[in-house]
Every structure is written in structure tokens, then in C-alpha cells.
VODO-452961 format. One record per residue (C-alpha): residue in one letter; chain; x, y, z. Coordinates in nm, 3 decimals, m for minus. Each point is the difference from the previous one (the first is absolute). Layout:
REM VODO-452961
<pt "A"; "A"; <X; Y; Z>>,
...
END
This chain:
REM VODO-452961
<pt "M"; "A"; <14.119; 17.727; 9.211>>,
<pt "R"; "A"; <m0.382; m0.085; 0.158>>,
<pt "G"; "A"; <m0.266; 0.249; m0.169>>,
<pt "L"; "A"; <m0.184; 0.186; 0.265>>,
<pt "S"; "A"; <m0.296; m0.246; 0.124>>,
<pt "G"; "A"; <m0.336; 0.094; m0.034>>,
<pt "R"; "A"; <m0.094; 0.146; 0.305>>,
<pt "G"; "A"; <m0.043; 0.308; m0.122>>,
<pt "S"; "A"; <m0.220; m0.060; m0.281>>,
<pt "L"; "A"; <m0.227; 0.332; m0.063>>,
<pt "V"; "A"; <m0.371; 0.052; 0.117>>,
<pt "L"; "A"; <m0.150; 0.289; m0.032>>,
<pt "V"; "A"; <m0.282; 0.135; 0.231>>,
<pt "S"; "A"; <m0.265; 0.216; m0.091>>,
<pt "A"; "A"; <m0.056; 0.256; 0.302>>,
<pt "G"; "A"; <m0.338; m0.023; 0.203>>,
<pt "T"; "A"; <m0.188; 0.171; 0.236>>,
<pt "V"; "A"; <0.141; 0.026; 0.347>>,
<pt "V"; "A"; <m0.096; 0.236; 0.314>>,
<pt "L"; "A"; <0.293; 0.149; 0.158>>,
<pt "V"; "A"; <0.058; 0.101; 0.387>>,
<pt "G"; "A"; <0.214; 0.280; 0.116>>,
<pt "T"; "A"; <0.214; 0.189; m0.185>>,
<pt "A"; "A"; <0.095; m0.189; m0.348>>,
<pt "L"; "A"; <0.357; 0.179; m0.044>>,
<pt "F"; "A"; <0.058; 0.013; m0.371>>,
<pt "V"; "A"; <0.366; 0.116; m0.063>>,
<pt "A"; "A"; <0.101; 0.146; m0.318>>,
<pt "G"; "A"; <0.420; m0.013; m0.060>>,
<pt "C"; "A"; <0.292; 0.016; m0.227>>,
<pt "A"; "A"; <0.178; m0.298; 0.190>>,
<pt "S"; "A"; <0.156; m0.187; m0.295>>,
<pt "G"; "A"; <m0.020; m0.310; 0.192>>,
<pt "G"; "A"; <m0.165; m0.186; 0.396>>,
<pt "T"; "A"; <0.124; 0.058; 0.297>>,
<pt "G"; "A"; <0.130; m0.393; 0.017>>,
<pt "L"; "A"; <m0.214; m0.065; 0.331>>,
<pt "K"; "A"; <0.005; m0.321; 0.089>>,
<pt "D"; "A"; <m0.239; m0.038; 0.312>>,
<pt "G"; "A"; <0.036; m0.295; 0.216>>,
<pt "G"; "A"; <m0.009; 0.163; 0.324>>,
<pt "P"; "A"; <m0.290; 0.112; 0.196>>,
<pt "A"; "A"; <m0.316; m0.024; m0.202>>,
<pt "R"; "A"; <m0.090; 0.372; m0.009>>,
<pt "T"; "A"; <m0.423; 0.123; 0.014>>,
<pt "E"; "A"; <m0.085; 0.219; m0.194>>,
<pt "T"; "A"; <m0.330; m0.026; m0.141>>,
<pt "V"; "A"; <0.013; 0.042; m0.377>>,
<pt "A"; "A"; <m0.349; m0.164; m0.141>>,
<pt "K"; "A"; <m0.363; m0.133; 0.115>>,
<pt "T"; "A"; <m0.237; m0.234; m0.170>>,
<pt "A"; "A"; <m0.319; m0.220; 0.111>>,
<pt "P"; "A"; <0.146; m0.266; 0.217>>,
<pt "S"; "A"; <m0.058; m0.383; m0.148>>,
<pt "P"; "A"; <0.143; m0.293; 0.183>>,
<pt "P"; "A"; <0.223; m0.229; m0.201>>,
<pt "P"; "A"; <m0.154; m0.368; m0.183>>,
<pt "S"; "A"; <m0.011; m0.261; 0.257>>,
<pt "G"; "A"; <0.286; m0.235; 0.013>>,
<pt "S"; "A"; <0.247; 0.262; m0.255>>,
<pt "S"; "A"; <0.356; 0.056; 0.136>>,
<pt "T"; "A"; <0.161; 0.166; m0.323>>,
<pt "T"; "A"; <m0.230; 0.119; m0.215>>,
<pt "A"; "A"; <m0.291; 0.139; 0.178>>,
<pt "A"; "A"; <m0.120; 0.321; m0.165>>,
<pt "P"; "A"; <m0.301; 0.219; 0.198>>,
<pt "E"; "A"; <m0.321; 0.024; m0.181>>,
<pt "T"; "A"; <0.063; 0.439; m0.049>>,
<pt "K"; "A"; <0.424; 0.010; m0.150>>,
<pt "I"; "A"; <0.197; 0.261; 0.094>>,
<pt "D"; "A"; <0.067; 0.216; m0.271>>,
<pt "P"; "A"; <0.387; m0.018; 0.007>>,
<pt "V"; "A"; <0.079; 0.316; m0.178>>,
<pt "A"; "A"; <m0.190; 0.231; 0.255>>,
<pt "L"; "A"; <0.104; m0.197; 0.300>>,
<pt "L"; "A"; <0.383; 0.013; m0.165>>,
<pt "K"; "A"; <m0.060; 0.437; m0.033>>,
<pt "A"; "A"; <m0.141; 0.051; 0.337>>,
<pt "D"; "A"; <0.289; m0.179; 0.151>>,
<pt "P"; "A"; <0.284; 0.207; 0.162>>,
<pt "K"; "A"; <0.264; m0.278; 0.007>>,
<pt "V"; "A"; <m0.050; m0.015; m0.357>>,
<pt "S"; "A"; <0.272; 0.228; m0.154>>,
<pt "T"; "A"; <m0.044; 0.253; m0.262>>,
<pt "A"; "A"; <0.166; m0.140; m0.244>>,
<pt "I"; "A"; <m0.209; m0.270; m0.023>>,
<pt "K"; "A"; <m0.341; 0.278; 0.060>>,
<pt "R"; "A"; <0.117; 0.214; m0.321>>,
<pt "D"; "A"; <0.067; m0.302; m0.208>>,
<pt "L"; "A"; <m0.304; m0.229; 0.036>>,
<pt "K"; "A"; <m0.238; 0.023; m0.308>>,
<pt "P"; "A"; <m0.176; m0.224; m0.194>>,
<pt "C"; "A"; <0.230; m0.114; m0.253>>,
<pt "T"; "A"; <m0.330; m0.007; m0.253>>,
<pt "G"; "A"; <m0.330; 0.101; 0.048>>,
<pt "K"; "A"; <m0.047; 0.005; 0.346>>,
<pt "D"; "A"; <0.211; m0.357; 0.100>>,
<pt "F"; "A"; <0.259; 0.114; 0.256>>,
<pt "P"; "A"; <0.362; m0.273; 0.015>>,
<pt "I"; "A"; <m0.172; m0.103; 0.309>>,
<pt "D"; "A"; <0.018; m0.375; 0.100>>,
<pt "V"; "A"; <m0.214; m0.095; 0.292>>,
<pt "S"; "A"; <m0.068; m0.292; 0.233>>,
<pt "Y"; "A"; <m0.245; m0.088; 0.299>>,
<pt "G"; "A"; <0.151; m0.296; 0.309>>,
<pt "K"; "A"; <0.066; m0.014; 0.340>>,
<pt "V"; "A"; <0.352; 0.069; 0.085>>,
<pt "T"; "A"; <m0.032; 0.201; 0.291>>,
<pt "G"; "A"; <m0.187; m0.282; 0.236>>,
<pt "N"; "A"; <m0.280; 0.291; m0.049>>,
<pt "D"; "A"; <m0.415; m0.125; m0.026>>,
<pt "T"; "A"; <m0.051; 0.128; m0.265>>,
<pt "P"; "A"; <0.176; 0.001; m0.368>>,
<pt "D"; "A"; <0.328; 0.267; m0.030>>,
<pt "V"; "A"; <0.087; 0.160; m0.303>>,
<pt "V"; "A"; <0.358; m0.008; m0.174>>,
<pt "V"; "A"; <0.052; 0.277; m0.275>>,
<pt "N"; "A"; <0.304; m0.020; m0.278>>,
<pt "V"; "A"; <0.048; 0.332; m0.227>>,
<pt "L"; "A"; <0.122; m0.120; m0.312>>,
<pt "S"; "A"; <0.193; 0.180; m0.295>>,
<pt "C"; "A"; <m0.216; 0.034; m0.341>>,
<pt "A"; "A"; <0.228; m0.074; m0.231>>,
<pt "D"; "A"; <0.148; m0.333; 0.125>>,
<pt "A"; "A"; <m0.189; m0.059; 0.331>>,
<pt "L"; "A"; <0.301; 0.079; 0.232>>,
<pt "G"; "A"; <m0.060; m0.047; 0.348>>,
<pt "L"; "A"; <0.022; 0.381; 0.174>>,
<pt "G"; "A"; <m0.132; m0.023; 0.341>>,
<pt "S"; "A"; <m0.243; m0.260; 0.232>>,
<pt "Y"; "A"; <m0.167; 0.014; 0.280>>,
<pt "V"; "A"; <m0.256; m0.140; 0.218>>,
<pt "Y"; "A"; <m0.297; 0.109; 0.176>>,
<pt "R"; "A"; <m0.185; m0.104; 0.288>>,
<pt "E"; "A"; <m0.342; 0.054; 0.142>>,
<pt "D"; "A"; <m0.009; 0.166; 0.303>>,
<pt "D"; "A"; <m0.102; m0.199; 0.281>>,
<pt "D"; "A"; <m0.176; 0.302; 0.185>>,
<pt "R"; "A"; <m0.153; 0.144; m0.294>>,
<pt "P"; "A"; <m0.188; m0.283; m0.241>>,
<pt "G"; "A"; <0.053; 0.082; m0.329>>,
<pt "T"; "A"; <0.285; 0.316; 0.006>>,
<pt "Y"; "A"; <0.362; m0.177; m0.118>>,
<pt "R"; "A"; <0.288; 0.133; 0.099>>,
<pt "N"; "A"; <0.375; m0.093; m0.140>>,
<pt "V"; "A"; <0.164; m0.251; 0.144>>,
<pt "F"; "A"; <0.317; m0.061; m0.271>>,
<pt "S"; "A"; <0.191; 0.233; m0.228>>,
<pt "D"; "A"; <0.257; m0.098; m0.242>>,
<pt "E"; "A"; <0.084; 0.281; m0.299>>,
<pt "Q"; "A"; <0.384; m0.122; m0.068>>,
<pt "P"; "A"; <m0.089; m0.197; m0.361>>,
<pt "P"; "A"; <m0.009; m0.215; m0.141>>,
<pt "V"; "A"; <m0.196; m0.195; 0.254>>,
<pt "Y"; "A"; <m0.303; m0.203; 0.046>>,
<pt "A"; "A"; <m0.244; m0.118; 0.282>>,
<pt "E"; "A"; <m0.184; m0.231; 0.018>>,
<pt "I"; "A"; <m0.199; m0.278; 0.239>>,
<pt "D"; "A"; <0.191; m0.310; 0.009>>,
<pt "R"; "A"; <m0.198; m0.258; 0.287>>,
<pt "G"; "A"; <m0.072; 0.248; 0.262>>,
<pt "D"; "A"; <0.289; 0.247; m0.082>>,
<pt "L"; "A"; <0.123; 0.281; m0.142>>,
<pt "V"; "A"; <0.264; m0.105; m0.287>>,
<pt "I"; "A"; <0.209; 0.310; m0.169>>,
<pt "T"; "A"; <0.132; m0.096; m0.318>>,
<pt "K"; "A"; <0.264; 0.224; m0.122>>,
<pt "P"; "A"; <0.233; m0.030; m0.302>>,
<pt "V"; "A"; <0.345; 0.076; m0.004>>,
<pt "Y"; "A"; <0.204; 0.186; m0.285>>,
<pt "G"; "A"; <0.352; 0.045; m0.180>>,
<pt "K"; "A"; <0.114; 0.281; m0.148>>,
<pt "S"; "A"; <m0.078; m0.123; m0.303>>,
<pt "D"; "A"; <m0.294; m0.268; 0.007>>,
<pt "A"; "A"; <m0.296; 0.061; m0.143>>,
<pt "L"; "A"; <m0.374; 0.012; 0.189>>,
<pt "A"; "A"; <m0.038; m0.340; m0.089>>,
<pt "Y"; "A"; <0.344; m0.180; 0.034>>,
<pt "P"; "A"; <0.036; 0.132; 0.367>>,
<pt "E"; "A"; <0.372; m0.115; 0.224>>,
<pt "G"; "A"; <m0.194; m0.186; 0.269>>,
<pt "E"; "A"; <m0.319; 0.079; 0.194>>,
<pt "D"; "A"; <m0.082; 0.036; 0.384>>,
<pt "V"; "A"; <m0.311; m0.198; 0.222>>,
<pt "I"; "A"; <m0.109; 0.146; 0.304>>,
<pt "T"; "A"; <m0.206; m0.122; 0.202>>,
<pt "Y"; "A"; <m0.173; 0.230; 0.313>>,
<pt "R"; "A"; <m0.266; m0.166; 0.233>>,
<pt "W"; "A"; <m0.178; 0.241; 0.189>>,
<pt "S"; "A"; <0.038; 0.008; 0.383>>,
<pt "G"; "A"; <m0.171; 0.197; 0.227>>,
<pt "D"; "A"; <m0.068; 0.287; m0.141>>,
<pt "R"; "A"; <0.240; 0.033; m0.285>>,
<pt "F"; "A"; <0.177; m0.226; m0.255>>,
<pt "T"; "A"; <0.346; m0.142; 0.053>>,
<pt "E"; "A"; <0.188; m0.192; m0.258>>,
<pt "H"; "A"; <0.053; m0.386; 0.048>>,
<pt "D"; "A"; <0.253; m0.106; m0.256>>,
<pt "R"; "A"; <0.164; 0.146; m0.337>>,
<pt "V"; "A"; <0.129; m0.241; m0.335>>,
<pt "H"; "A"; <0.228; 0.203; m0.183>>,
<pt "T"; "A"; <0.074; m0.223; m0.334>>,
<pt "D"; "A"; <0.292; 0.072; m0.270>>,
<pt "Y"; "A"; <m0.104; m0.085; m0.347>>,
<pt "S"; "A"; <0.379; m0.115; m0.199>>,
<pt "N"; "A"; <0.049; 0.128; m0.344>>,
<pt "V"; "A"; <m0.107; m0.227; m0.313>>,
<pt "V"; "A"; <0.302; m0.244; m0.046>>,
<pt "D"; "A"; <0.128; m0.159; m0.286>>,
<pt "G"; "A"; <m0.278; m0.184; m0.175>>,
<pt "G"; "A"; <m0.255; 0.198; 0.104>>,
<pt "A"; "A"; <m0.075; m0.199; 0.339>>,
<pt "Q"; "A"; <m0.040; 0.175; 0.305>>,
<pt "P"; "A"; <0.153; m0.064; 0.360>>,
<pt "A"; "A"; <m0.240; m0.079; 0.313>>,
<pt "P"; "A"; <m0.042; 0.375; 0.152>>,
<pt "A"; "A"; <0.198; 0.005; 0.339>>,
<pt "V"; "A"; <m0.229; 0.043; 0.304>>,
<pt "T"; "A"; <0.086; 0.175; 0.354>>,
<pt "E"; "A"; <m0.288; m0.019; 0.268>>,
<pt "K"; "A"; <0.010; 0.181; 0.340>>,
<pt "N"; "A"; <m0.263; m0.163; 0.238>>,
END
């Protein structure tokens, strides 16, 4: 069987300073899991965090980052669309380092970089939740959640201007490092929301005698 891809490698982020606007919702609860939220519909307009605005570097479309980077921990904790379970378990793995993977790039057609945040588990870097934040057109420096997926395992990234969500698929007896397949879902920004552009599912066959591995079966939907 094929091992888990390297997309979800653990990146530890130290919390910085951020100025919150509006009322930050800090929710404490005893839920054991996420809400299963997968939002591909109209983007909601909750204001979650504010930093000094800055233009992206010239000529860059996927790797641009604001001069004053966003504090992802404050962004998540102030966001009412992030589940109670994610907020409750969002703690440093060691010291002040949080298991968060943050990337910047243009994925919503905005002039300023969007922020893609992946929340991972400390023990095995399993993707617990993926989020996309877009700067508000009317309030520069203010970011709002325009995409959420809290159905683990999940990992989001920007690929040539598209939002790509990767989801390993496991059977009942599969080890974490060896999923039985993988779903790769591509979203594109349309108007004020993400819409699904295509979906590819790959099945990884069992290893046959002699250690050879057949080519994976791939199905694609455009």
C-alpha cells in the first residue's frame, strides 16, 4: 500500500501579536470531535482579525506574503466558524510552537494575499482542519473566513491559483502512514465563493507477491 504523502508535514508556528476587531469568540466545551463543517457555499462575512495592510510583492501570484504576517492562532480563536473542538485542542506542542501550517498566496482573485491555515495534530501531523482567509475588500487589513473543512484528515494548499484539498482515505485496519486511497479536490473562486472544479480519487492496491505494486486506479470528475 502507498504511504501517506508529504503534504501534511508538521510546521510549528509561534503566536505573535494581532489586533482583534469586533468580539472574539473563545468557546470552551467538551466536544470530542469537529463539527464536520465543509463550506463550499457563499462566503460568510464574520470579521475575525485585523493587521496593518500591505501590498503583495510585485509579480507573485502564489507565494506573496504581507509584510506584517497574520497571527494564525489569534485568527482561528477569533473565528466563529472554527469548531469548539479545534479551539479547545489548539495548544502548543512544545514551548510556544503551535502545530499550524500557514501559507500565503492569491487564490480568491484578491489584490492582497489570501491566508491558508492548516491545523495539524502534534503527534503525527494529521490534518485536523483547513481554512482560507480573505482580506475584506471594504475593510483593508481585516480578514474573513471564506472556506472551512474540519473533516480530518484534510490538508489545503494553493496550486497555480486553485485551492487544492487532499484527503487520505483509510480502511478500518489501515495504519496512519498507509491509507488505502486519496481524494484530491480542486476548488476555484467564483464571485464570492469557492466552487468545486474537479475531484480525483486514487485507490492504492495491496502489495502483490514479490513486493511489486500495481499502478493505482484513478477516477476523475470534471
